[in-house]
Backbone as CSV, one residue per row, in Angstrom:
resi,resn,N_x,N_y,N_z,CA_x,CA_y,CA_z,C_x,C_y,C_z
1,MET,68.623,15.200,64.252,67.824,14.755,64.105,66.243,14.885,65.594
2,THR,65.372,15.488,65.061,64.503,15.874,65.955,63.152,14.958,66.063
3,THR,62.672,14.625,67.436,61.613,13.693,67.328,60.709,14.560,68.065
4,SER,58.920,14.200,67.847,57.709,14.646,68.520,58.058,14.550,70.454
5,ALA,57.479,15.190,71.350,57.162,15.186,72.476,57.441,13.519,72.576
6,ASN,55.915,12.932,72.478,55.603,11.617,72.620,56.632,10.443,71.387
7,GLU,57.082,10.716,71.104,58.036,9.618,70.301,59.607,9.845,70.747
8,GLN,60.081,8.054,71.354,61.584,7.750,71.453,62.342,8.156,70.203
9,PRO,63.534,8.668,70.727,65.085,8.866,69.430,64.756,7.011,68.267
10,PHE,64.883,7.780,67.560,65.070,6.049,67.019,66.606,6.310,65.761
11,LYS,67.645,5.278,66.337,68.880,5.661,65.090,69.130,4.957,63.953
12,GLU,68.729,5.456,62.704,68.959,4.234,62.101,70.062,3.736,61.872
13,THR,69.995,2.146,61.470,71.470,1.315,62.347,70.842,0.499,60.606
14,ALA,71.480,-0.258,60.214,71.297,-1.325,58.834,71.606,-2.903,60.110
15,PRO,70.354,-3.603,60.028,70.253,-4.435,60.551,70.707,-6.137,60.032
16,ASN,70.934,-6.518,60.994,71.992,-7.622,60.786,71.469,-9.011,60.631
17,PRO,71.282,-9.407,59.474,69.878,-10.474,59.072,70.329,-11.713,60.167
18,GLU,71.737,-12.257,60.482,72.469,-13.315,61.196,72.205,-13.218,62.975
19,ALA,72.093,-11.948,63.043,71.736,-11.362,64.468,70.088,-11.827,65.046
20,ARG,69.622,-11.091,64.155,67.486,-10.985,64.283,67.012,-12.513,64.444
21,ILE,66.097,-12.085,65.334,65.512,-13.470,65.922,64.139,-13.550,65.071
22,PRO,64.080,-14.468,64.199,62.510,-14.979,63.173,61.720,-14.499,63.912
23,ILE,60.731,-13.865,63.454,59.199,-14.038,63.938,58.335,-15.425,63.333
24,GLY,57.951,-16.150,63.896,57.483,-17.192,63.322,55.227,-17.528,63.244
25,HIS,54.655,-16.022,63.542,53.804,-15.506,63.201,53.014,-14.052,62.847
26,GLN,52.035,-13.994,62.611,51.524,-13.205,62.142,50.574,-11.879,63.164
27,ILE,49.885,-12.804,64.169,49.539,-11.795,64.774,50.332,-12.106,66.041
28,GLN,50.493,-10.509,66.828,50.314,-10.970,68.472,50.452,-10.016,69.416
29,VAL,49.776,-11.125,70.522,48.686,-9.964,71.484,49.348,-9.671,72.371
30,THR,49.660,-8.224,72.713,50.681,-7.984,74.295,49.989,-7.256,75.259
31,SER,50.020,-6.913,76.454,49.717,-6.047,77.259,50.863,-5.894,78.471
32,PHE,50.686,-5.416,79.415,51.834,-5.183,80.628,50.531,-6.113,81.744
33,GLY,49.673,-6.732,81.841,49.059,-8.330,81.794,47.651,-6.919,82.810
34,GLY,46.743,-8.189,83.056,45.340,-8.008,83.720,44.562,-7.367,82.867
35,SER,44.542,-7.511,81.680,44.066,-6.710,80.669,43.562,-7.275,79.164
36,GLY,43.089,-8.633,79.483,42.451,-9.283,78.807,42.954,-10.286,77.689
37,THR,44.500,-9.941,77.622,45.447,-10.894,76.699,45.177,-12.231,76.374
38,THR,45.311,-13.048,77.858,44.399,-14.217,77.343,43.234,-14.690,76.808
39,MET,42.253,-13.771,76.969,40.770,-14.020,76.462,41.016,-13.501,74.881
40,LEU,41.641,-12.633,74.689,42.103,-12.349,72.895,42.667,-13.544,72.323
41,ARG,43.725,-13.503,72.822,44.663,-14.683,72.118,43.886,-16.254,71.800
42,ASN,42.969,-16.765,73.227,42.039,-17.559,73.138,41.254,-17.847,71.878
43,TRP,40.703,-16.491,71.108,39.656,-16.746,70.739,40.079,-16.520,69.507
44,LEU,41.129,-15.940,69.018,42.226,-15.482,68.078,42.228,-16.843,67.759
45,VAL,42.873,-17.849,68.583,43.582,-19.689,67.911,41.985,-19.918,67.543
46,GLU,41.464,-19.554,68.159,39.663,-20.804,68.481,39.386,-20.370,66.880
47,ASN,40.136,-19.152,66.092,39.585,-18.425,65.026,40.744,-18.718,63.478
48,GLY,41.798,-20.141,64.298,42.407,-19.954,62.816,43.157,-19.091,62.596
49,ALA,43.838,-17.598,63.883,44.772,-16.974,63.721,46.198,-17.474,63.634
50,SER,46.746,-17.112,62.857,48.463,-17.032,63.339,48.999,-16.467,64.899
51,LEU,48.812,-17.507,65.945,49.754,-16.686,66.628,51.107,-17.475,67.315
52,PRO,51.802,-17.056,68.440,52.775,-17.360,68.360,52.915,-18.806,69.429
53,GLN,53.839,-20.087,69.385,53.210,-21.408,69.828,52.861,-20.702,71.385
54,GLU,51.770,-21.913,71.491,51.758,-22.322,73.632,53.069,-21.963,74.472
55,HIS,53.946,-22.685,73.968,54.942,-22.571,74.565,56.073,-21.298,75.118
56,ASP,55.740,-20.205,74.033,56.547,-18.655,73.415,55.409,-17.591,74.146
57,SER,54.081,-18.406,74.190,53.043,-17.730,74.497,52.852,-16.450,75.360
58,GLY,53.178,-17.109,76.825,53.466,-16.113,77.581,54.865,-14.780,77.591
59,ILE,55.609,-15.011,77.070,56.575,-14.490,77.060,56.045,-13.098,75.665
60,TRP,55.636,-13.786,74.987,55.265,-12.937,73.671,53.918,-11.885,73.970
61,LYS,53.404,-12.498,74.896,52.533,-11.614,75.865,52.580,-10.843,76.817
62,HIS,53.583,-10.506,76.753,54.226,-9.149,78.082,55.817,-8.755,77.452
63,LEU,56.131,-9.087,76.077,57.421,-8.571,75.567,57.462,-7.192,75.617
64,PRO,58.544,-7.102,76.391,58.723,-5.349,76.953,58.755,-4.184,76.080
65,GLU,58.908,-4.509,75.277,58.360,-3.340,73.716,58.554,-3.818,72.897
66,PRO,57.794,-3.484,71.407,57.474,-4.088,69.951,58.472,-4.636,69.357
67,PRO,58.576,-5.478,69.174,59.710,-5.808,67.949,60.447,-4.701,66.822
68,THR,61.161,-5.103,66.744,62.221,-3.700,65.920,63.160,-4.336,64.765
69,ARG,63.194,-4.030,63.463,63.475,-4.460,62.174,65.080,-4.740,62.596
70,ASP,65.469,-4.543,63.847,67.229,-4.562,63.644,67.093,-5.138,64.694
71,LYS,66.156,-5.593,65.366,66.387,-7.342,66.360,65.817,-8.183,66.031
72,PHE,64.544,-8.078,64.910,63.570,-8.973,65.207,63.611,-9.566,62.967
73,GLN,63.206,-10.668,62.750,62.973,-10.809,61.006,61.255,-10.892,61.352
74,ILE,60.578,-9.611,60.925,59.496,-9.176,60.901,58.558,-9.745,59.500
75,PRO,57.938,-10.806,59.554,57.229,-10.879,58.130,56.390,-10.305,57.995
76,GLU,56.092,-10.020,56.511,54.904,-9.707,55.948,54.408,-9.795,56.174
77,GLY,52.640,-8.599,56.487,51.839,-8.635,57.145,51.267,-8.615,58.464
78,PHE,52.719,-8.923,58.902,52.822,-8.276,60.757,52.348,-7.641,61.394
79,ARG,51.525,-8.066,62.289,50.214,-6.620,62.918,50.078,-7.198,64.510
80,ALA,50.459,-6.506,65.479,50.247,-6.412,66.925,48.937,-6.039,66.928
81,ILE,48.121,-6.629,68.564,47.083,-5.656,69.303,48.056,-5.370,70.641
82,TYR,48.060,-4.160,71.034,48.649,-3.530,72.628,47.217,-3.238,72.800
83,LEU,46.795,-4.230,74.041,45.615,-3.724,75.302,46.422,-3.233,76.076
84,ILE,45.678,-2.178,76.774,45.892,-0.944,77.979,44.740,-1.059,78.318
85,GLY,44.316,-1.044,80.093,43.677,-0.758,81.011,44.111,0.029,82.659
86,ASP,43.405,0.500,82.751,43.983,1.161,84.250,45.249,0.412,85.109
87,PRO,46.294,0.578,85.484,47.600,-0.249,85.835,47.062,-0.757,86.871
88,ILE,46.421,0.002,87.980,45.860,-0.349,88.991,45.029,-1.945,89.158
89,GLU,44.172,-1.794,88.640,43.445,-2.962,88.507,44.297,-4.140,87.639
90,SER,44.563,-3.698,86.790,45.656,-4.943,86.327,46.977,-6.036,87.355
91,LEU,47.179,-4.868,87.762,48.131,-5.779,89.293,47.366,-6.240,89.910
92,LEU,46.229,-5.890,90.500,45.152,-6.351,91.676,45.128,-7.543,90.905
93,SER,44.777,-7.902,89.527,44.446,-8.885,89.179,45.999,-9.835,88.775
94,VAL,46.887,-9.487,88.346,47.635,-10.451,88.995,48.453,-10.782,90.438
95,PHE,47.942,-9.656,91.186,48.300,-10.255,92.323,47.563,-11.177,92.743
96,GLY,45.677,-11.186,92.510,44.922,-11.525,92.952,45.215,-13.351,92.812
97,ARG,45.583,-13.158,90.973,45.455,-14.705,90.878,46.687,-15.783,90.682
98,ASN,47.896,-14.735,91.855,49.559,-15.760,92.186,49.853,-14.978,90.977
99,TYR,49.931,-14.864,90.402,51.195,-14.706,88.917,52.394,-13.613,88.765
100,HIS,52.457,-12.717,89.923,52.920,-11.771,90.045,54.643,-11.988,89.982
101,MET,55.474,-13.334,90.893,56.379,-13.764,90.694,56.771,-13.848,89.208
102,TRP,56.152,-15.130,88.124,56.503,-15.191,87.058,56.298,-14.099,85.969
103,HIS,55.161,-13.105,86.653,54.882,-11.983,85.560,56.029,-10.519,85.959
104,ALA,56.741,-10.410,86.713,58.002,-9.927,87.037,59.513,-10.575,86.000
105,VAL,58.965,-11.725,85.899,60.007,-12.059,85.492,59.686,-11.579,83.750
106,ARG,58.965,-12.131,82.783,58.711,-12.304,81.649,58.477,-9.956,81.486
107,MET,58.355,-9.308,82.617,57.944,-7.734,81.975,59.060,-7.512,81.911
108,GLN,60.457,-7.732,82.902,61.609,-7.686,82.371,62.796,-8.050,81.856
109,SER,63.015,-9.130,81.620,64.172,-9.688,80.856,63.765,-9.291,79.188
110,HIS,64.776,-8.914,78.880,65.267,-8.670,77.342,66.055,-9.398,76.512
111,SER,66.380,-10.578,77.019,67.742,-11.346,76.678,67.093,-12.409,75.786
112,ARG,67.425,-12.969,74.492,67.157,-13.929,73.522,65.902,-14.430,73.868
113,TRP,65.083,-12.718,73.088,63.766,-13.174,73.117,63.240,-14.098,71.492
114,PRO,62.242,-14.754,71.429,61.139,-15.475,72.434,61.769,-16.650,73.008
115,SER,61.995,-17.418,71.660,61.742,-19.561,71.831,63.694,-19.586,72.190
116,GLN,64.416,-18.950,72.132,65.703,-18.940,73.215,65.957,-18.532,74.521
117,PHE,64.615,-17.958,74.919,64.403,-17.133,76.431,65.472,-18.418,77.127
118,LEU,65.821,-18.118,78.473,66.299,-19.256,79.013,66.336,-18.270,80.472
119,LEU,65.910,-19.129,81.768,65.679,-18.199,83.079,66.484,-17.813,83.443
120,GLU,67.540,-18.353,82.731,69.164,-17.404,83.994,68.753,-16.256,83.176
121,ASP,68.518,-16.521,81.962,68.331,-14.525,81.132,67.705,-13.422,82.170
122,ALA,66.981,-14.377,82.659,65.760,-12.981,83.064,66.100,-12.936,85.225
123,PRO,65.713,-11.362,85.758,66.135,-10.867,86.913,65.749,-12.890,87.692
124,VAL,65.524,-12.465,88.977,66.181,-12.957,89.885,63.996,-12.658,90.593
125,ALA,63.212,-13.234,90.504,62.125,-12.653,91.200,62.207,-12.989,92.290
126,PRO,62.122,-11.425,93.192,62.214,-12.102,95.022,61.312,-12.385,95.421
127,PRO,61.091,-13.507,96.246,59.914,-13.859,97.008,59.040,-12.928,97.751
128,TRP,58.148,-12.409,97.071,57.421,-11.099,97.629,55.689,-11.229,97.404
129,GLY,55.152,-10.580,98.121,54.004,-10.457,97.697,53.234,-9.306,97.358
130,LEU,51.747,-8.690,97.578,51.847,-7.440,97.729,52.063,-6.402,98.203
131,LYS,52.608,-6.425,99.614,52.543,-6.443,100.963,54.235,-6.090,101.023
132,GLU,54.785,-6.974,100.227,56.512,-6.484,100.093,56.715,-5.798,99.379
133,PHE,55.970,-5.967,97.744,55.948,-4.954,96.519,55.498,-3.091,96.923
134,LEU,55.021,-3.237,97.617,54.271,-1.829,98.224,55.281,-1.138,99.198
135,ASN,55.992,-1.578,99.850,57.139,-1.663,100.697,58.495,-1.336,100.107
136,LEU,58.378,-1.982,98.654,59.805,-1.052,97.883,59.356,0.434,97.145
137,LYS,58.208,0.041,96.805,57.791,1.644,96.679,58.448,1.775,95.117
138,GLN,58.181,0.836,94.319,59.020,0.776,92.823,58.170,-0.240,91.680
139,ASP,58.042,0.747,90.580,57.839,-0.334,89.759,58.367,-1.397,89.307
140,CYS,58.377,-2.383,90.247,59.407,-3.570,90.101,59.039,-3.938,88.420
141,PHE,57.856,-4.406,87.795,57.082,-4.417,87.016,58.093,-4.063,85.672
142,GLY,58.215,-3.048,85.723,58.379,-1.871,84.201,57.125,-1.818,83.535
143,ILE,55.563,-1.134,84.032,54.894,-0.980,83.372,55.394,0.172,83.245
144,HIS,55.190,1.209,83.419,55.693,2.760,83.244,56.224,2.631,81.642
145,ASP,57.462,2.203,81.722,58.441,1.830,80.429,57.760,1.023,79.569
146,HIS,57.293,0.071,80.115,56.241,-1.003,79.020,55.139,-0.297,77.752
147,PHE,54.308,0.829,79.034,53.438,1.029,77.895,53.905,2.683,77.243
148,ALA,55.229,3.211,77.741,55.655,3.876,77.089,56.758,3.195,75.488
149,ALA,57.303,2.199,75.511,58.078,1.486,74.685,56.814,1.307,73.153
150,TRP,55.591,0.737,74.076,54.348,0.203,73.106,53.773,1.142,72.343
151,THR,54.000,2.285,73.256,52.973,3.570,72.417,54.193,4.756,71.669
152,THR,55.077,4.846,71.538,56.101,5.670,71.396,57.342,5.310,70.295
153,THR,57.509,3.667,70.259,58.309,3.202,69.354,57.966,3.957,68.054
154,PRO,58.982,4.379,66.958,58.120,4.543,65.713,58.008,3.383,64.740
155,LYS,56.559,4.016,63.927,56.724,2.946,63.209,58.064,2.204,62.174
156,ARG,58.774,3.229,62.159,59.859,3.303,60.766,61.106,2.270,61.879
157,ALA,61.000,1.983,62.997,61.563,1.501,63.444,61.304,-0.302,63.777
158,ARG,59.291,-0.331,63.582,59.011,-1.396,63.588,58.781,-2.227,62.702
159,GLU,58.579,-0.827,61.812,57.783,-1.326,60.171,56.115,-2.394,60.633
160,PHE,55.650,-2.322,61.439,54.038,-2.881,61.731,53.014,-2.599,61.775
161,PRO,51.738,-2.382,61.913,50.662,-1.931,62.807,50.475,-2.052,63.952
162,ILE,50.137,-1.053,64.982,49.684,-1.747,66.629,48.627,-1.377,66.686
163,LEU,47.745,-2.458,66.537,46.225,-1.116,67.091,46.122,-1.515,68.807
164,VAL,46.452,-0.173,69.104,46.242,0.385,70.703,44.464,0.114,71.372
165,MET,44.389,-0.672,72.577,42.468,-0.884,72.617,42.325,-0.774,74.214
166,LYS,41.494,-0.295,74.345,41.681,-0.398,75.949,40.666,-1.461,76.458
167,TYR,41.494,-2.078,77.592,40.337,-3.990,77.587,39.122,-3.361,77.703
168,ASP,38.872,-2.764,78.578,37.169,-2.775,78.848,36.224,-1.684,77.170
169,LYS,37.234,-0.942,76.797,36.245,-0.654,75.467,36.008,-1.268,74.466
170,ILE,37.319,-2.993,74.102,36.640,-3.749,73.265,35.733,-3.918,72.657
171,TRP,34.751,-3.942,73.267,33.006,-4.712,72.642,32.517,-3.064,72.101
172,ASP,33.207,-1.911,72.114,32.619,-1.057,71.610,33.185,-0.639,70.715
173,HIS,34.378,-0.973,69.854,34.881,-1.309,68.836,35.106,-2.209,67.979
174,LEU,34.557,-3.350,68.092,34.408,-4.586,67.304,34.610,-4.104,66.053
175,PRO,34.069,-3.334,65.223,34.307,-3.262,63.336,35.906,-2.317,63.883
176,GLU,36.543,-2.172,64.501,37.964,-1.532,63.930,38.821,-2.186,64.262
177,LEU,38.478,-4.334,65.445,39.088,-4.687,65.438,38.955,-6.104,64.227
178,ALA,37.661,-6.156,63.656,37.557,-6.560,62.504,38.122,-6.526,61.251
179,ASP,38.119,-4.936,60.884,38.747,-4.686,60.312,40.779,-4.396,60.249
180,PHE,41.244,-4.690,61.523,42.443,-4.914,61.381,42.386,-6.209,61.496
181,LEU,41.954,-6.988,61.401,42.099,-8.509,61.945,42.085,-9.211,60.294
182,GLU,41.339,-8.432,59.436,40.858,-8.792,58.979,39.437,-9.912,58.546
183,PHE,38.736,-9.584,59.543,38.057,-10.828,60.148,36.728,-10.694,59.159
184,ASP,35.908,-11.610,58.970,35.029,-10.742,58.628,33.489,-11.498,60.025
185,LYS,32.216,-11.318,59.479,31.047,-11.368,59.925,30.780,-12.232,60.870
186,ASP,31.443,-13.432,59.987,31.025,-14.937,60.686,31.819,-14.821,62.057
187,GLN,33.347,-14.536,62.086,34.531,-15.040,62.486,33.979,-14.318,63.906
188,MET,33.893,-12.519,63.617,33.142,-12.035,65.004,31.632,-12.627,65.792
189,ALA,31.075,-13.054,65.222,30.189,-13.346,65.507,30.500,-14.212,66.817
190,SER,31.311,-14.913,67.242,32.211,-15.605,68.261,32.464,-15.071,68.847
191,PHE,32.793,-13.970,68.906,33.472,-12.363,70.065,32.922,-13.005,71.611
192,PRO,33.960,-13.609,72.688,33.221,-13.601,73.777,32.053,-12.412,74.413
193,ALA,31.445,-12.713,75.216,30.154,-11.575,75.470,31.421,-11.321,76.928
194,ARG,31.285,-9.745,77.093,31.377,-8.915,77.737,31.190,-9.263,79.462
195,ARG,32.079,-9.504,80.002,32.291,-9.869,81.616,32.523,-9.083,82.352
196,GLU,32.381,-8.623,83.930,32.715,-7.930,84.816,33.731,-8.641,85.543
197,ARG,34.969,-7.872,85.615,36.301,-8.557,86.310,35.597,-9.259,88.031
198,SER,36.434,-10.073,88.564,36.558,-11.201,89.397,35.811,-10.066,90.947
199,GLN,35.622,-10.518,91.553,35.468,-9.528,92.717,36.739,-9.810,93.144
200,LYS,37.538,-8.397,94.225,39.462,-8.899,94.412,39.026,-9.561,95.470
201,ASP,40.269,-10.064,96.681,40.703,-10.451,97.426,40.508,-9.035,98.632
202,PRO,39.297,-8.819,99.413,39.143,-7.757,100.396,41.381,-7.596,100.958
203,THR,42.208,-8.977,100.914,42.760,-8.186,101.565,44.171,-7.343,100.334
204,LEU,44.178,-8.048,99.114,44.527,-6.746,98.181,44.112,-5.862,97.912
205,GLU,42.425,-5.517,98.777,41.808,-4.098,98.188,42.510,-2.893,98.726
206,LYS,43.470,-3.871,100.199,43.460,-2.872,101.125,45.055,-1.862,100.401
207,GLY,45.315,-2.384,99.243,46.881,-1.973,98.514,46.716,-1.258,97.095
208,ARG,45.157,-0.530,97.756,45.100,0.041,96.124,45.329,2.008,96.307
209,ARG,45.222,1.961,97.569,45.993,3.210,97.731,47.415,3.813,97.544
210,ALA,48.074,2.749,97.736,49.217,2.549,97.673,49.557,2.162,96.115
211,LEU,49.074,1.503,95.344,49.670,1.281,94.191,49.249,2.658,93.595
212,GLN,48.082,3.753,93.916,47.672,4.871,93.498,49.395,5.710,93.659
213,SER,49.979,5.716,94.249,51.239,6.903,94.615,51.890,5.953,93.964
214,LEU,52.086,4.420,93.291,52.711,4.296,91.903,52.333,4.457,90.653
215,TYR,51.492,4.811,90.619,50.694,4.459,89.411,49.432,5.337,88.914
216,GLY,49.098,5.938,89.740,47.940,7.330,89.756,48.434,7.920,88.254
217,ASN,49.528,8.686,88.516,49.567,9.432,87.055,49.776,8.657,85.617
218,LEU,50.126,7.288,86.080,49.969,6.416,84.744,48.976,6.273,84.336
219,ALA,47.804,5.919,85.047,46.713,5.604,85.168,45.671,6.604,84.360
220,LYS,45.926,7.998,84.906,45.221,9.027,84.339,45.752,9.062,82.619
221,THR,47.557,8.978,82.561,48.291,8.795,81.077,46.938,8.102,80.436
222,ILE,46.804,6.634,80.627,45.443,5.762,79.756,44.499,5.565,79.593
223,GLU,43.647,6.352,81.006,42.612,6.913,80.908,42.591,8.063,79.746
224,ALA,43.585,8.878,79.963,42.908,10.296,78.414,43.468,9.464,77.125
225,TYR,44.014,7.939,77.059,44.520,7.874,75.489,43.378,7.775,74.690
226,PRO,43.424,7.650,73.218,42.007,7.205,73.048,41.731,5.323,73.271
227,ASP,40.466,5.757,73.062,40.032,3.758,73.472,40.682,3.006,72.890
228,CYS,41.135,3.468,71.097,40.753,2.238,70.066,41.811,3.436,68.798
229,MET,43.262,2.981,68.770,43.599,3.991,67.426,44.801,2.118,66.640
230,VAL,44.682,3.147,65.666,46.082,2.247,65.269,47.722,3.006,64.920
231,ILE,48.667,2.730,65.640,50.043,3.595,65.037,50.816,3.282,64.275
């Protein structure tokens, strides 16, 4: 079997219904962090959309890879929105809000997703801040793998559409978002206004150049990616 350069190999296997995790919602919003996921999720909840329960939302928001039919029971009509953005800005946002410890756990644990998740399934989050993270010179959050999994897993493996959107371009593509969600004009009228990212802590800004060495190529890949596309 051959695959295109931007598509991961997928082995056709018969899913085991008893082993698959049921999905109890119709819409999923996911990102690698710092990309407006909470904003979009909250707006969807306000408009009555079927999203994960609150206690599961943090796990689904950063699920390392899209649900596939061999691991999950995917309901009819299920769809996902994958928000992307500059990974450097995203990580500065995560560190600036002191979410990096728990974020590292959510981004990398693949065991017993989602409601069966237990902390002992996750790697131990090391007690570091941005300085220690940069000294490691590793993508400890798995952002490269996260982006690759969500944008290249074949549709035949997941059997649902994914709307990939750049966070800072959402407001330029509200009609496409409405079509994907099957929302009417009244629902879209309540969409949050665009706002600038908050100013970064000057001490975090010092790490920008070092983050560039880790994520600069990925940032260029994401910049070249379409602003809004269903895959």
